[in-house]
PAVORO-783258 format. One record per residue (C-alpha): x, y, z. Coordinates in pm, 1 decimal. Layout:
PAVORO-783258
+----------+----------+----------+
|       xx |       yy |       zz |
+----------+----------+----------+
|        X |        Y |        Z |
...
+----------+----------+----------+
END
This chain:
PAVORO-783258
+----------+----------+----------+
|       xx |       yy |       zz |
+----------+----------+----------+
|   2502.4 |  -1014.8 |  -1542.6 |
|   2379.3 |   -828.6 |  -1849.0 |
|   2398.8 |   -452.6 |  -1814.5 |
|   2085.2 |   -360.5 |  -2005.0 |
|   1745.2 |   -511.8 |  -2063.3 |
|   1689.3 |   -718.9 |  -2373.9 |
|   1347.1 |   -679.7 |  -2538.2 |
|   1163.2 |  -1011.2 |  -2556.3 |
|    814.7 |  -1104.3 |  -2679.4 |
|    720.8 |  -1211.2 |  -2325.2 |
|    806.2 |   -867.9 |  -2181.6 |
|    575.8 |   -682.7 |  -2417.2 |
|    270.1 |   -719.2 |  -2188.9 |
|    454.9 |   -555.0 |  -1897.3 |
|    496.3 |   -222.4 |  -2075.1 |
|    271.1 |     57.2 |  -1965.2 |
|    157.9 |    -99.7 |  -1637.5 |
|     -0.8 |    148.4 |  -1402.0 |
|    174.6 |    238.4 |  -1079.9 |
|   -123.9 |    417.9 |   -928.0 |
|   -501.5 |    385.7 |   -946.8 |
|   -467.0 |     13.3 |  -1007.0 |
|   -771.0 |   -211.3 |   -974.3 |
|   -670.2 |   -338.1 |   -624.9 |
|   -625.6 |     22.6 |   -507.3 |
|   -966.3 |    121.4 |   -640.1 |
|  -1132.6 |   -184.2 |   -484.7 |
|   -979.8 |   -105.3 |   -144.8 |
|  -1072.2 |    263.3 |   -166.7 |
|  -1432.8 |    177.5 |   -248.6 |
|  -1451.4 |    -65.7 |     43.1 |
|  -1295.8 |    187.5 |    282.7 |
|  -1539.6 |    454.2 |    168.3 |
|  -1836.4 |    220.3 |    223.0 |
|  -1714.9 |    170.6 |    580.4 |
|  -1707.8 |    545.7 |    636.4 |
|  -1331.7 |    596.6 |    624.5 |
|  -1192.5 |    906.8 |    462.5 |
|   -846.8 |    905.6 |    312.6 |
|   -589.2 |   1073.9 |     94.8 |
|   -421.7 |    917.1 |   -207.7 |
|    -60.7 |    887.9 |   -318.1 |
|     90.2 |   1101.3 |    -42.2 |
|    463.5 |   1131.3 |      8.4 |
|    552.4 |   1104.3 |    376.1 |
|    926.8 |   1143.6 |    323.4 |
|   1190.6 |   1084.3 |     59.5 |
|   1146.3 |    729.4 |    -65.1 |
|    813.2 |    679.4 |    110.9 |
|    501.5 |    733.1 |    -99.3 |
|    187.4 |    582.2 |     44.6 |
|    -96.0 |    441.1 |   -169.3 |
|   -375.1 |    526.9 |     77.9 |
|   -335.4 |    747.7 |    383.3 |
|   -591.8 |    776.0 |    662.2 |
|   -473.6 |   1093.1 |    840.5 |
|   -734.2 |   1091.0 |   1116.7 |
|   -624.4 |    744.6 |   1226.5 |
|   -253.9 |    784.7 |   1134.6 |
|   -260.1 |    477.4 |    909.9 |
|    -42.4 |    441.9 |    599.7 |
|   -151.9 |    169.9 |    356.7 |
|     69.8 |     15.7 |     91.6 |
|    -83.1 |   -217.1 |   -168.5 |
|    189.7 |   -439.4 |   -309.2 |
|    149.6 |   -601.0 |   -650.3 |
|    199.9 |   -976.5 |   -642.4 |
|    450.2 |   -987.5 |   -927.6 |
|    646.1 |   -666.6 |   -870.9 |
|    682.6 |   -705.7 |   -493.9 |
|    732.8 |  -1083.3 |   -487.7 |
|    421.5 |  -1223.9 |   -318.9 |
|    526.1 |  -1557.7 |   -165.9 |
|    197.8 |  -1716.3 |   -273.1 |
|    118.8 |  -1555.7 |   -610.1 |
|    444.2 |  -1393.9 |   -720.2 |
|    701.3 |  -1562.4 |   -938.6 |
|    724.1 |  -1912.2 |   -789.0 |
|    995.7 |  -2039.0 |  -1021.0 |
|   1320.3 |  -1867.3 |  -1106.0 |
|   1338.7 |  -1628.9 |  -1395.8 |
|   1479.7 |  -1750.7 |  -1723.5 |
|   1587.7 |  -1585.1 |  -2043.1 |
|   1832.4 |  -1305.9 |  -2114.2 |
|   1693.8 |  -1078.1 |  -1838.8 |
|   1673.3 |  -1336.0 |  -1558.4 |
|   1940.3 |  -1180.6 |  -1337.7 |
|   1802.6 |   -830.8 |  -1394.2 |
|   1451.6 |   -943.6 |  -1291.7 |
|   1576.1 |  -1110.4 |   -974.8 |
|   1771.6 |   -798.0 |   -881.2 |
|   1470.3 |   -576.8 |   -958.2 |
|   1233.7 |   -776.4 |   -734.4 |
|   1495.2 |   -784.3 |   -455.6 |
|   1544.0 |   -403.8 |   -478.5 |
|   1167.4 |   -353.2 |   -465.7 |
|   1141.3 |   -562.3 |   -148.9 |
|   1428.8 |   -369.6 |     10.3 |
|   1258.7 |    -40.9 |    -84.0 |
|    936.3 |   -168.4 |     75.5 |
|   1121.0 |   -240.4 |    400.6 |
|   1276.3 |    108.1 |    401.2 |
|    941.7 |    276.0 |    329.2 |
|    775.1 |     81.4 |    610.2 |
|   1049.9 |    184.1 |    851.2 |
|   1030.5 |    551.0 |    745.7 |
|    651.1 |    564.7 |    787.2 |
|    663.5 |    386.8 |   1123.0 |
|    938.0 |    614.5 |   1252.8 |
|    724.1 |    915.2 |   1152.2 |
|    448.5 |    783.5 |   1380.6 |
|    223.1 |    615.1 |   1123.6 |
|     75.5 |    268.5 |   1163.1 |
|    175.5 |     81.0 |    850.1 |
|    -53.7 |   -172.5 |    685.9 |
|     83.0 |   -364.4 |    387.3 |
|   -166.5 |   -553.8 |    172.5 |
|    -98.2 |   -790.6 |   -114.4 |
|   -283.3 |   -736.3 |   -440.7 |
|   -425.2 |  -1089.7 |   -415.7 |
|   -560.9 |  -1018.1 |    -66.1 |
|   -747.8 |   -708.9 |   -185.9 |
|   -881.5 |   -877.6 |   -500.0 |
|  -1005.8 |  -1180.1 |   -302.3 |
|  -1204.4 |   -977.7 |    -47.5 |
|  -1182.1 |   -597.5 |    -59.8 |
|  -1417.6 |   -558.4 |    237.2 |
|  -1203.1 |   -783.8 |    458.3 |
|   -893.6 |   -590.5 |    351.1 |
|  -1066.0 |   -262.6 |    442.2 |
|  -1166.6 |   -403.1 |    781.9 |
|   -805.8 |   -509.4 |    837.5 |
|   -690.5 |   -153.3 |    761.4 |
|   -946.9 |     -3.0 |    997.6 |
|   -863.5 |   -266.8 |   1257.7 |
|   -515.8 |   -116.2 |   1273.8 |
|   -688.5 |    197.2 |   1404.4 |
|   -836.2 |     -3.3 |   1690.4 |
|   -495.4 |   -143.5 |   1776.5 |
|   -365.9 |    213.7 |   1804.5 |
|   -656.7 |    328.5 |   2019.8 |
|   -558.5 |    138.0 |   2331.1 |
|   -851.3 |     -3.7 |   2520.2 |
|  -1114.2 |     85.8 |   2261.5 |
|  -1357.4 |   -164.9 |   2121.2 |
|  -1395.8 |   -270.1 |   1759.1 |
|  -1468.3 |    -22.1 |   1483.2 |
|  -1322.9 |    315.0 |   1407.3 |
|  -1170.0 |    513.9 |   1684.7 |
|  -1374.5 |    823.2 |   1753.5 |
|  -1260.0 |   1129.3 |   1563.1 |
|  -1048.8 |   1390.7 |   1732.5 |
|  -1238.3 |   1674.7 |   1895.6 |
|  -1371.7 |   1920.5 |   1646.4 |
|  -1231.7 |   2268.7 |   1655.4 |
|  -1464.8 |   2527.6 |   1804.9 |
|  -1649.9 |   2721.8 |   1540.2 |
|  -1549.1 |   3080.0 |   1502.5 |
|  -1834.0 |   3323.5 |   1488.5 |
|  -1841.6 |   3686.6 |   1401.8 |
|  -1858.8 |   3775.1 |   1771.5 |
|  -1558.6 |   3742.1 |   2000.5 |
+----------+----------+----------+
END
């Protein structure tokens, strides 16, 4: 296996790809906001576990996985890699998938409901993806009907008088 990456004309378009605020992330955030959900972005839950979208009120951690980089079975690389970097690419995708599994386990063990979405799923129907995320809230709220679980009780307002 080669020890370092070899620059190729085909790899030129992969330089400078965004790791946050990607189009699928923005589409999902807009759809969640339209449905009334409020969230935090790019939060680190623990070492090796950074979440794309976090819904603290509902304890939901959302990861949006890029089709190519995370190896989508439907839209990722369907044929093997070729060229001088083939083995490095295969190892990179495998490490990314292993990191995804670890991050899911870390978030779940910290008490978060984990929802993983593929880029293609969000692009195809952002509203359905947002409903799927919010549906995870219903699964957590045992016995509650569809829709968002009611918010936690508000803190009593403090006034000047005690």
